[in-house]
C-alpha positions as CSV (number, residue, x, y, z in Angstrom):
1,M,-186.6,-177.6,34.5
2,L,-186.3,-173.9,35.4
3,G,-188.9,-173.1,32.7
4,I,-191.4,-175.4,34.2
5,L,-190.8,-174.0,37.7
6,F,-191.3,-170.5,36.2
7,I,-194.6,-171.5,34.6
8,K,-195.7,-173.1,38.0
9,L,-194.7,-170.0,39.9
10,L,-196.4,-167.7,37.4
11,I,-199.7,-169.5,37.4
12,A,-199.7,-170.1,41.2
13,T,-199.0,-166.4,41.8
14,I,-201.8,-165.4,39.5
15,F,-204.3,-167.7,41.2
16,F,-203.1,-167.0,44.7
17,S,-203.2,-163.2,44.2
18,S,-206.6,-163.4,42.6
19,G,-208.0,-165.4,45.5
20,I,-206.6,-163.0,48.1
21,S,-207.9,-160.0,46.1
22,K,-211.4,-161.6,46.0
23,I,-211.3,-162.0,49.8
24,I,-210.5,-158.4,50.2
25,N,-213.2,-157.3,47.7
26,Y,-215.6,-160.0,48.6
27,N,-218.8,-158.1,48.0
28,N,-217.7,-156.9,44.5
29,F,-216.7,-160.5,43.6
30,K,-220.0,-161.9,44.9
31,N,-221.8,-159.3,42.7
32,S,-219.8,-160.4,39.7
33,V,-220.6,-164.1,40.4
34,K,-224.3,-163.1,40.6
35,Q,-224.1,-161.3,37.2
36,F,-222.2,-164.2,35.6
37,S,-224.4,-166.9,37.0
38,N,-227.7,-165.3,37.6
39,I,-227.8,-167.0,41.1
40,N,-230.4,-165.1,43.2
41,N,-230.3,-167.2,46.4
42,I,-228.1,-165.3,48.8
43,L,-226.8,-168.5,50.6
44,L,-226.0,-170.3,47.3
45,L,-224.3,-167.2,46.0
46,S,-222.1,-166.9,49.1
47,I,-221.3,-170.6,48.9
48,S,-220.4,-170.3,45.2
49,S,-218.3,-167.2,45.7
50,G,-216.5,-168.7,48.7
51,S,-215.9,-172.0,46.9
52,V,-214.2,-170.2,43.9
53,I,-211.9,-168.3,46.2
54,F,-211.0,-171.4,48.3
55,L,-210.4,-173.4,45.1
56,E,-208.2,-170.7,43.6
57,I,-206.0,-170.3,46.7
58,T,-205.7,-174.1,47.5
59,S,-205.1,-174.9,43.8
60,A,-202.3,-172.3,43.7
61,I,-200.6,-173.8,46.7
62,Y,-201.1,-177.4,45.5
63,L,-199.7,-176.5,42.1
64,L,-196.5,-175.5,43.7
65,F,-196.0,-178.3,46.1
66,S,-197.1,-181.4,44.2
67,D,-196.6,-183.1,40.9
68,S,-199.8,-181.2,39.9
69,K,-201.6,-183.6,37.5
70,F,-204.9,-183.4,39.2
71,V,-204.7,-179.6,40.0
72,C,-203.5,-178.9,36.4
73,I,-206.6,-180.6,35.0
74,F,-208.8,-178.9,37.5
75,L,-207.4,-175.4,36.7
76,I,-207.6,-176.1,33.0
77,L,-211.3,-177.0,33.4
78,M,-211.9,-173.9,35.6
79,L,-210.2,-171.6,33.0
80,V,-212.2,-173.2,30.1
81,V,-215.5,-172.9,32.0
82,F,-214.8,-169.2,32.9
83,S,-213.7,-168.5,29.3
84,L,-216.9,-170.0,27.9
85,I,-218.9,-167.9,30.3
86,V,-217.1,-164.8,29.3
87,I,-217.5,-165.5,25.6
88,Y,-221.3,-166.1,26.2
89,K,-221.5,-162.8,28.1
90,L,-219.6,-161.0,25.3
91,R,-221.9,-162.3,22.7
92,T,-224.9,-161.0,24.6
93,K,-223.1,-157.6,24.8
94,Q,-223.3,-157.5,28.5
95,K,-220.9,-155.1,30.3
96,I,-219.8,-156.9,33.4
97,Y,-216.6,-156.4,35.4
98,C,-214.6,-159.7,35.5
99,N,-213.3,-159.2,39.1
100,C,-210.5,-161.5,38.2
101,G,-208.5,-159.8,41.0
102,G,-204.9,-159.9,41.9
103,F,-202.4,-159.1,39.2
104,L,-205.2,-159.7,36.6
105,G,-207.2,-156.7,37.8
106,N,-210.9,-155.9,37.6
107,Y,-211.9,-154.7,34.2
108,I,-214.9,-154.9,32.0
109,I,-214.9,-158.3,30.2
110,S,-213.3,-158.4,26.8
111,K,-212.0,-160.9,24.3
112,E,-208.6,-160.6,26.0
113,I,-209.8,-162.7,28.9
114,P,-210.4,-166.0,26.9
115,I,-207.1,-165.3,25.1
116,R,-205.2,-164.9,28.4
117,N,-206.9,-168.0,29.8
118,F,-205.9,-169.9,26.7
119,I,-202.3,-169.0,27.3
120,L,-202.6,-170.1,30.9
121,V,-204.1,-173.4,29.7
122,L,-201.1,-173.9,27.4
123,G,-198.8,-173.3,30.5
124,L,-200.8,-175.8,32.6
125,L,-200.7,-178.4,29.8
126,Y,-196.9,-178.0,29.7
127,V,-196.7,-178.5,33.5
128,L,-199.1,-181.4,33.2
129,F,-196.9,-183.3,30.7
130,F,-193.6,-182.3,32.3
131,P,-194.3,-182.4,36.1
132,I,-191.6,-181.3,38.5
133,Y,-191.4,-181.0,42.3
134,I,-190.5,-177.5,43.7
135,Y,-188.3,-179.4,46.3
136,K,-185.7,-180.2,43.5
137,F,-184.7,-176.6,43.4
138,N,-182.7,-174.6,45.9
139,I,-184.4,-171.7,47.7
140,L,-182.3,-169.1,45.9
141,E,-183.5,-170.3,42.5
142,I,-187.1,-170.2,43.7
143,I,-186.9,-166.8,45.2
144,L,-185.2,-165.3,42.1
145,L,-187.7,-166.8,39.8
146,E,-190.6,-165.5,42.0
147,I,-189.1,-162.1,41.8
148,V,-189.0,-162.3,38.0
149,V,-192.6,-163.5,38.0
150,L,-193.7,-160.7,40.3
151,F,-191.9,-158.2,38.1
152,I,-193.6,-159.5,34.9
153,L,-197.0,-159.5,36.6
154,C,-196.5,-156.0,37.9
155,I,-195.6,-154.8,34.3
156,Y,-198.7,-156.6,33.0
157,S,-200.9,-154.9,35.6
158,F,-199.3,-151.5,34.9
159,I,-199.8,-151.8,31.2
160,K,-203.5,-152.8,31.7
161,K,-204.0,-149.7,33.9
162,A,-202.2,-147.4,31.5
163,N,-204.4,-148.7,28.6
164,L,-207.5,-147.9,30.7
165,I,-206.2,-144.3,31.2
166,I,-205.3,-143.9,27.6
167,N,-208.6,-145.3,26.3
């Protein structure tokens, strides 16, 4: 049960931090959406960008506080769609920043993104088939697991930044 809670906390933290980061760097994110989608209408671009941010943050919260079947399926579909878009852009050899945000960072797209998303999809499938409620855990367990999640994500972010400096 703690393993499922860990996966939920990990994925929710990733999506929540990504959404907040995209709000902070809204113009950069909107530019990435334009490059990925070729939307030229300013209003439609703003609505699309805002919708992605809203869906990431609300999905992260819903993932934590529900049995998560619907949100798991939604997040899986979102990750698959984004991965397919990234694969297409990689095949056309376009150099675009992902603007994933949060702990995932903002790097030029690479084959690592679909691989990372596939791992997240596996985690979401696990949560989908073995749902739990966060209310079944005491607050200390949740806080300690979230500290572990934040530590792992900070290390991931640090390694990504170190690789950029080295390369």
